[in-house]
N, C-alpha and C positions, 0 to 999 in steps of 0.2 A: 376652110376659113383660116383660123390661126391655130397654132399648135398649143398643147397644154392640157392639163387635167381640168375637168369641170370644177367650177367654183365650190359647189357643195362638197365634192370629194376632197378638195384641198382643205376646206374648213374642218372636216371630220378628221383627216390625217393630222392636221396641225394640233387639234385638241388632244388626240390620242398620243401624239409624240410628247406634248407638254405634260400630260398626265401619266405617261408611262413609268417614270421613276416612283411616283406615289403608288401606283398599282404594284410594281415590283417590291416596294418596301412592305406593303400590306401582305404580299404573298411570301415574304421571307420567313415568317414564323417567329420573328422576334417578339418577346412580350412587350406590351406598350409601356412607355415611360409616362412621366407626369405630363399633364395637359400642356404646360408651357414648353416643355422639351419637345413634345411631338409637334407643336405649332412651329417652333424654331426649325426643326428638322424639315418639316413639310415646306416651309418657305424657302429653305436652302435647296431642296430637291427641285422644286418647281422653277425657281429662278435660274438654276444651272441648266435645266432643260431648255428654258426660253433663250438663254445665252447661246447655247449650241445651235438652236433653231435659227438664230439671227444670220448665220452663215448660209443657210439654205435659201432664204428669200432675199439675199443681197447679191447673188452671184449671176444675175441676168440669165437665169435658167428658164427657158421657154416652157419647160414642163410645168413650172410654177406660175410664171407671169403671163404665159401665152394668151390665156382667155380672160384674165381679169385686168390686165394692163399693169405696166410697171409703176404707174402712179399709185394705184391701190396697194400694190405689193410693198412699195417703199413707205407708204403711210402705216401699213401694218408693222413694218420693220421699225419705224420710228416709235409708234405707240408701244410695241413690245419692249423696246429698249428702255423707255421711261418706266414701264410697269416693272420690269425686272430690276431696275435700279432701286425703286422703292422697296421691292421685296427683299433685296439684298441688305438694304439698310435696316429693315425690320427683323431680318434673320437673327442677328445677335441679341437684339433688344428683347425678343420673345423669351429667351432663356432666363431673363431676370425680370420678367413681367410682374409677378406678384409683389416682390419687394419694391419694384419701381413705382407701384401705385401707393404703397404705404410708407416706405423709407427710401425715397429717391436717391439721397446722397449715398447711402450704403449700397444700393443697387448699381449706381454708376461707378462706384469704386470697384465693385466686383466685376463689372463689365470691362473696365480698363485693365484689371488684372488678367482677365481671360484673354483679351486681345493682345496683351504683351507676352503671353506664353509662347514659348518657342514653337510648339506644335501648331500654333495658329498663324504662323508667319505667312504661309502661302495664301491663306484665306484673306488676311489683311491686305496683302499685295494685290490680290484679285479685286478686292473691294475698291481700293484706291484707283487702280487702272480703269475699272469700269466707270467710276464717277468722272474720271478725266475724259473718257470717251464720250459719255453722255453730255457733260458740260461743254466740251469743245463742239459737239454737234449742234447743241441748242444755241450757242453763242458765236458760231463761226463768222457770220456776217458782221456782228458787232465788234469782234476783236480783230477783224481784217485778216483772217486766216485764209490763204489762197486755196482755191478749190482742189488743185492737184495735191497740195501738201496735206490738206485735210483728209482726202481719201486714203493716202498712204498711211497717215497717222492712225486713222480710224481702223483700218484693217490690221495693222501691225499691233497696236495696243489691244484691239479686240481679241486677236488670237492669243496674245500673251495673257490677257485677263482670263480667258477660257482655260488656258493651260494651267495656270496657278489655281483656278477654281476647281478643276478636276483633281489636281494633286491634293488640294485641301479636302475634298470629299473622300478620296481614297485613304487619306491619312487619319482623319478624325471622324468620318461619317459612320454612324452606328449601323445603318442599313447597307451602306456601300461596301461593307466588308464581304457581303454575299456575292457569289460569282455572277449571277445575272445582272445585278446593278453595276458591279464593277466593270463588266464587259460592255454594258450600255454606255457608261461614261467614256471608256477608252474608244469604243466605236464611234460615238458622237464626235469626240475630239478629232479622230482620224478623218471623218467625213468633212469636218470644218476645214481642216488643213487641205484636203483634196479640193474643196470648193475654191479656196484661194489660189491654189496651184493652177487649177483649170482656168479661173477667171483672169489671172494676171501672169500666167506662164504659157500654158498650152494654147489657149484661145488667141492671144495676141500674135503668137508666132504663126498660127494657122491663118488668121485674118490678114497678116502682113504678106503672106505668100500668094494671096489672091491677085495681086498685081494691079490694084486700082491706082490711077494717076489723075491728077488735076488736068482736065481737058479744056476747060474754059472758065474764066472769071469775068462777069459782066455786071456793071452797075444797073440797078433796077429803079432806084429812087434815092432820096436822101437817107443815108445810113443803111441802105439795103443792097445786097449783092446776090447774084445767082452764081452758084458754083456747080459746075458739071464735072462728073467723074466718069471715066471709062477704063476698061482693062483690055489688054491685047487680044484676048480671046473673043471680045465683043459679045460674050454670053451675058444675057440680062440677068440681073439678080432676081431670084424668085421672092416676091413679096406681095402683100395685099395693099391696095390703095389705102392711105391713111397711116401706114406704119412709119417707123423712124429708124435711124441708124446712129450708132456711136462712132464718131469720126476722130481720128488722130492724124493731123497733118504733119508730115515729116517724121523724123525718128524720135517720137516722144515716148516717155515712159508708159508702161502698160496702164497705169492709173491716171494718165493725163489725156483722156479723151472726153468728148462732149456729145450730148444727144442733139440731133437735128432731124426734123421731119423731112421725109422724102416728098418732093413736089412733082416728080415725074410719074407717068402712068406705068403700071406693071407691063412688062414686055419690052420697054424701051431699053436698048443696050446702054444708054447713058443714064446715070443717076443724077438728078438735079436737086439742089437744095436752095432754099431762100434763107439767107443768113443776115440778121440785123446786127450792126455794130453795137455791142452792149457790154463787152468785157475785154480782158487782156487779149484773149485769142481773137475774138471777132473784130476787134479794132484794126487788126492787121490782115483781115481776110482779103481785102482788095489787092494786096501785094503778093499773094500766093504765086510762086513761079509755076508756069505751065509745065506739066510733066513731072511735078514733084510727087513723091509717094504719099499715099493716104491709106491708113489702116481702117478698114470698114468692118464693124461688128453689127451685122444686120441679118434678118429683119427683127424688129421688136415692136411691141405695142398691140393693143386690142381695139384701137380706134378704127374699126373696119366695118364694112357692110357685109352681111351674109349674101353671097352671090345668088342665093335663092330668094332674096328679099323682093317682095312684090308690092311693097307700100310706096307711097310718094316719099321723096327724099328732100328734106330741107337742110341745105348747107348754110352754116353761119360762121363767118370769119371776121376777126378783128385784128388789124395790124399784121404782125408776122404770122399770125394764125392762119394766113392764107395758104401756107405751104402744104399741110396735109389735106386741106379742103380742095386745093388745086389738083392734087393727085386724085382725089375722089371724083372731082368734076371731069377731069380728063378721062378717067376710067369709065364713068357713066356715059360720056359722050361717045365712047367707042362701042357701046352696047346697042344693038338694034331694038332691044326691049326695055330700055331704061325707064320708061314711064314718065311720070311728072317729077321734074327736078327743078328746084328753085334755090338760088344762091342770094344770101343777104351778106354784103361785104361792106364793112365800115373802116375808115381810117381817119387820122387826125386832120390831114390835108389831102387834096386831090392828088398831089405828087406821090403820096404814099399809097394810093390805090394801085397796086401792082397788077400788071397783065390786063388792064381794063380793056384794051383793044381786042386782045385775044378772047377775053371773057364775053365781050359784046358780040363778037363774030360767031363764037360757038353757040351762044344763046339764040341768035337769029337762025343759024343753020339747023339746030336741033329742036327749037321750040321750047328751050328751057327759060325759066323766069330769072331775071337778074335785077337786083335791087342794090344800088350803090348809095352809101352814106358818107358825107364829109362833115367833120365837126367844125373846122375853122378854115378861113381863107376862101379864095375863089372856088366856085363849083366847076366841075367838069361835065361833059355831056352825059346825060342819063343819071346824074347824081342828085340827091336831095340833101338838105341841111339837117343835121342832127346826129345823135348817137344811135346805137342799136337798141332802141326802146321798144315798148310794147306796140306802139303805133305802126312802126315799119314791119314788125313781125306779124301783126294782124293783117297788114296788106299782103305780105308774102304768103300767108296762110289762106287767103281768100280762095274759096272754091275747093279747098282740101278738107278731107275728113280727118280731124285730129286723131281719131283712133286707127286710122290707116296711113299714118305719116310717121316717119322716123327723122329725128333732127340730129345732125352732127355739128357740134359746136367747138370752135377752137379760137383761142385768143388769150388776153390777159385774164388771170383768175377772177378778179372782180367782175369783169364783163361776162365771163361764162356763167358765174353764179346768178347775176342779174338776168341774163337771157334765159337761163333754165327756169327761174321763178316766173318770168313772163310767159314762157311757153306752157307751163303748168296751168296758169290762169286762163290761157287760151284753149285748154282742154287736152293737151298732150299728156299721156300717162308718163310718170317719171321714168319708167323703164324704156321709153322710146326716145329719151333725151340722153345722148351720149357725148362725153367729152373726156379728154385725157390731158393731164397737165404735168409739168415738170417742177412745179413749185410745191414742195412737200411741207412747207410751213403751214 
């Protein structure tokens, strides 16, 4: 299926890595300090461990994201970033906790004096840099920070914050003076730097040498394009239906690539993508020169079916979400033992129901179920009026055992959440409803 460690093992390793500094501190043999001092130290140790772990699950490493999906991986990354920012803010406050509760003015004066001390400079710089990284990430769309600039800023400032934080721990840390914890920090910082070098240095060079070129660009409907890629060797990219690729058209910076779901079936020498005009890059997609270079980082994603799956398959697509669903549909159509397959596909207008002639033909040839929905405007052949509501899902589920059906859902986030809720009410177990999204908010 997909590569990567099992989710339960990832969770165990994550918790162990996050707690490792606390365990090493306990094993150091140092006599315990006052409660507020131990609390402050503990917050500092745990937050620094989380900071270094951020580089592990943000580097597109299939060992980490392969089975859980990059959407879950990045949501962990985002949540951990917010958590460690809060812990870092509480870290200095903990040292003045008792007077802060009884004599706040005196405590704050002492805190400011501590932060102004020369030996604390690297820690203060790390704190400021971390807060800038977190604030820029949370407010990126509101302040109009371009995606590629944000990614470059995020990584550069993140590594700088981690470097200053490790320096601070080694300079003033009570328990970090011991060799085990000292080497833990230095090793973690080295691995963070290696992760960035791999993601933005070695990997882009390797992917660029694969020789992918733009083979065709064709309009599909209003604001939709199909982009096909191929390489001179004609060797197909090994991937599972439903996965996606990070693409960089032309000679773009390593951090200036974007994720697009693969619409072609595994084994096809050409890679096909359905791209909607939605941003600075995608608005120019129709003018891509044929033969231009494309850097392809793939495959990624866990939105796949187990090839041993013997349940009925319900595919549900909204708008541009048809891309990975189309890959799954094409792959299932090539299997002689696909079983019951049904597709529910909705779009704003009939013109935006992409590939409907191909879908209709495949459904007739393979005996698959096809349910088309149009929200506004004239209807097309075989379509009904409405959104992807519980009524159309109930019709698509007619005759299927909910406990022997798996649903693959792709589209705008609100649509996916609403569909998932409807499917649960229709009897599908939550574990049988799968979706992957690129909106981490």
